[in-house]
C-alpha positions in Angstrom: 25.6 5.4 8.0 23.2 2.5 8.4 24.2 -0.3 11.4 28.0 0.9 11.4 28.8 -1.4 14.2 27.2 -4.5 12.3 29.3 -7.3 11.2 29.5 -7.5 7.5 31.0 -9.2 4.5 31.7 -7.3 1.3 30.0 -9.0 -1.7 30.3 -8.6 -5.3 27.4 -6.3 -6.8 26.0 -8.8 -9.3 22.4 -8.3 -8.8 20.1 -5.2 -8.3 18.8 -5.0 -4.8 15.1 -6.2 -4.6 12.6 -7.7 -2.3 11.2 -10.8 -4.0 7.4 -10.9 -3.7 4.4 -13.1 -5.3 3.9 -10.4 -8.0 7.6 -10.2 -8.9 10.7 -8.3 -7.6 10.0 -5.1 -5.8 13.1 -2.8 -7.0 14.6 0.5 -5.9 15.9 3.5 -7.6 17.2 6.8 -6.6 17.9 10.2 -8.7 19.8 13.1 -7.5 18.8 16.1 -9.6 18.5 14.7 -13.0 20.7 12.1 -12.6 19.6 8.3 -11.6 22.0 6.2 -9.7 22.8 2.8 -11.4 21.0 -0.1 -10.4 24.0 -2.0 -8.8 25.3 -0.3 -5.8 29.3 0.5 -5.5 29.5 -1.4 -2.7 27.4 -4.0 -1.6 27.6 -6.1 2.0 26.1 -9.1 3.5 25.0 -8.7 7.1 23.8 -12.0 9.3 20.7 -13.5 8.8 20.2 -12.9 5.0 20.3 -9.2 5.2 22.3 -6.9 2.9 23.3 -3.2 2.8 24.0 -1.3 -0.8 25.9 1.6 -1.1 26.3 4.2 -3.8 29.0 7.1 -3.3 29.0 10.3 -5.2 30.7 13.5 -4.6 27.4 15.2 -3.3 25.8 12.4 -1.6 26.2 8.9 0.0 23.1 6.6 -0.3 22.5 3.2 1.5 19.8 0.9 1.2 19.4 -1.9 3.8 17.3 -4.9 2.9 16.1 -7.4 5.9 13.5 -9.8 6.9 11.1 -8.1 9.1 8.6 -9.4 12.1 5.7 -6.9 12.1 4.7 -8.5 15.5 1.0 -8.4 14.8 -1.3 -9.7 17.7 -2.2 -13.2 16.5 -5.9 -12.8 18.4 -6.2 -9.8 16.1 -4.4 -10.6 12.8 -4.0 -13.6 10.7 -0.7 -14.8 10.1 1.3 -13.2 7.4 3.0 -15.3 4.5 6.1 -13.3 4.5 7.3 -10.0 5.3 10.4 -8.0 4.5 11.6 -4.3 4.8 14.0 -1.8 3.5 15.7 1.5 5.0 16.8 4.0 2.6 19.1 6.4 3.8 20.9 9.6 1.9 23.6 11.7 3.5 24.0 15.1 2.0 27.6 16.0 1.4 26.8 19.2 -0.6 23.5 21.0 -1.2 20.9 19.0 -3.0 17.8 20.8 -4.6 16.1 17.5 -5.3 16.3 13.9 -4.2 13.8 11.2 -5.5 13.6 7.8 -4.1 11.3 5.2 -5.9 10.3 1.7 -5.3 8.3 -0.5 -8.1 6.9 -3.9 -9.0 6.9 -4.9 -12.5 5.2 -2.8 -15.2 3.3 -6.1 -16.1 1.4 -7.8 -13.5 -0.7 -11.2 -13.6 -3.8 -10.8 -15.4 -5.5 -11.6 -12.1 -3.8 -8.7 -9.9 -5.6 -5.6 -9.1 -3.4 -2.9 -7.9 -4.4 0.2 -6.0 -3.6 3.0 -3.5 -4.3 1.8 0.1 -2.7 4.8 2.3 -3.9 6.1 5.4 -2.9 8.7 8.1 1.1 9.0 8.1 1.0 6.0 5.6 1.8 5.8 1.8 0.6 2.2 0.7 -0.4 0.2 -2.4 -2.2 -3.0 -2.4 -2.1 -5.7 -5.0 -4.6 -8.3 -4.9 -4.5 -11.7 -7.0 -6.6 -14.7 -7.1 -4.5 -16.3 -3.9 -2.5 -13.6 -2.6 -2.6 -10.1 -1.2 0.4 -7.9 -1.2 0.9 -4.4 0.5 3.7 -2.2 0.2 3.9 0.8 2.4 6.2 3.7 3.7 6.0 7.6 4.9 3.4 9.6 3.2 4.1 13.4 3.7 2.7 13.9 7.1 5.3 10.9 8.1 8.2 12.8 6.6 7.4 15.9 8.5 7.0 13.8 11.6 10.2 12.3 11.1 12.1 15.2 11.7 11.2 15.1 15.2 12.7 11.3 15.6 15.9 12.5 13.8 14.9 10.5 10.9 15.1 13.8 8.5 16.3 17.3 8.9 14.5 19.3 11.9 13.5 21.9 9.8 11.3 19.6 7.7 8.9 19.5 10.4 7.7 23.3 9.7 6.6 22.0 6.3 3.5 20.3 7.7 1.2 22.8 6.6 2.3 21.9 2.8 0.9 18.5 3.2 -2.5 19.8 3.2 -2.1 22.4 0.7 -2.4 20.7 -2.6 -1.1 23.8 -4.4 2.5 22.7 -3.7 4.3 20.7 -6.0 8.2 20.8 -4.9 8.0 17.4 -2.9 5.8 14.7 -1.8 4.8 11.1 -2.6 3.5 10.1 -6.1 1.8 6.5 -6.7 2.2 6.6 -10.4 0.0 3.6 -11.8 0.1 2.1 -8.2 2.7 -0.7 -9.1 4.8 1.4 -6.6 5.7 4.8 -5.2 8.3 7.5 -5.4 9.3 10.2 -2.7 10.5 13.5 -4.0 12.2 15.1 -0.9 12.4 18.9 0.5 16.1 20.3 -0.4 18.8 18.9 1.5 21.6 21.0 2.9 25.3 19.8 3.2 25.4 17.6 6.6 21.7 16.6 6.5 20.4 13.0 6.2 17.0 11.5 5.7 15.8 7.8 6.2 12.8 6.3 4.6 11.0 2.8 5.6 9.6 0.4 3.0 7.8 -2.8 4.1 6.2 -5.4 1.9 4.0 -7.9 3.3 1.8 -10.4 1.9 -0.7 -13.0 3.0 -3.7 -15.3 1.5 -6.2 -12.8 0.1 -8.9 -15.1 1.8 -7.6 -13.3 5.1 -9.7 -10.2 5.7 -7.9 -9.1 8.9 -6.2 -6.3 7.1 -2.8 -8.1 8.0 -0.6 -6.9 5.4 -1.9 -3.2 5.9 -0.9 -3.1 9.5 2.2 -4.9 9.1 3.8 -2.1 6.8 3.3 0.5 9.3 7.1 0.8 10.5 9.5 3.7 10.9 13.0 3.3 10.2 14.0 3.6 13.9 12.0 0.7 14.6 13.1 -1.3 11.6 16.8 -0.5 12.6 16.3 -1.5 16.1 14.8 -4.8 15.2 17.8 -5.5 13.2 20.5 -4.7 15.8 18.4 -6.7 18.3 18.5 -9.9 16.1 22.4 -9.3 15.3 23.0 -8.9 19.0 21.0 -12.0 19.8 23.0 -13.9 17.3 26.3 -12.7 18.5 25.3 -13.9 21.9 24.2 -17.3 20.7 27.6 -17.7 18.8 29.4 -16.9 22.0 27.3 -19.2 24.0 28.3 -22.0 21.7 
């Protein structure tokens, strides 16, 4: 469970969870086997600071999605300031064996005419960047190498660390990251056993396109552990401030 001790208020699920970006909403989808989960979560909770956690509950799995503002803590002497930055942490807890799970993020199919979208990944990073006349947006998350490495951090099943050889063998096709038309990404996971869990990060950062410091690219390099730790620290700070008042 994501942030189990955080204070939360139950909301009515009226809108699909999304991150609003200059190029339209960044939306999220989960498919378990051949069945896609509905856009609206079964349960939706509001956390302090404009954060939300959506939860989908099925007999074979529980899925959660945290949406939160994110401070990428970029060195101002190296990178220009971001216009804004938001993050998501997706988590699945397998309650039964799952042969295939897919998690996807996507921008609208039709982008502004002046926007150019393309793959922008690097080592341990799956990313796309969209550039318009005035704004650059980068959306990033784990690539296959990072998914294997996440096993050592407890963010994925330990046995996935042994799959690292498959990352460099393009003959495998059962799991990995797909960039589609570069308007989004989808992660197809290795099989999960009952009791397994997996957490995946998604970070969206945007800034003026005139800034050539690659700030949006470096802003999206974050793990679920880093994202959750920052949220927990901010919630603790807010609680301490309220007690002081």
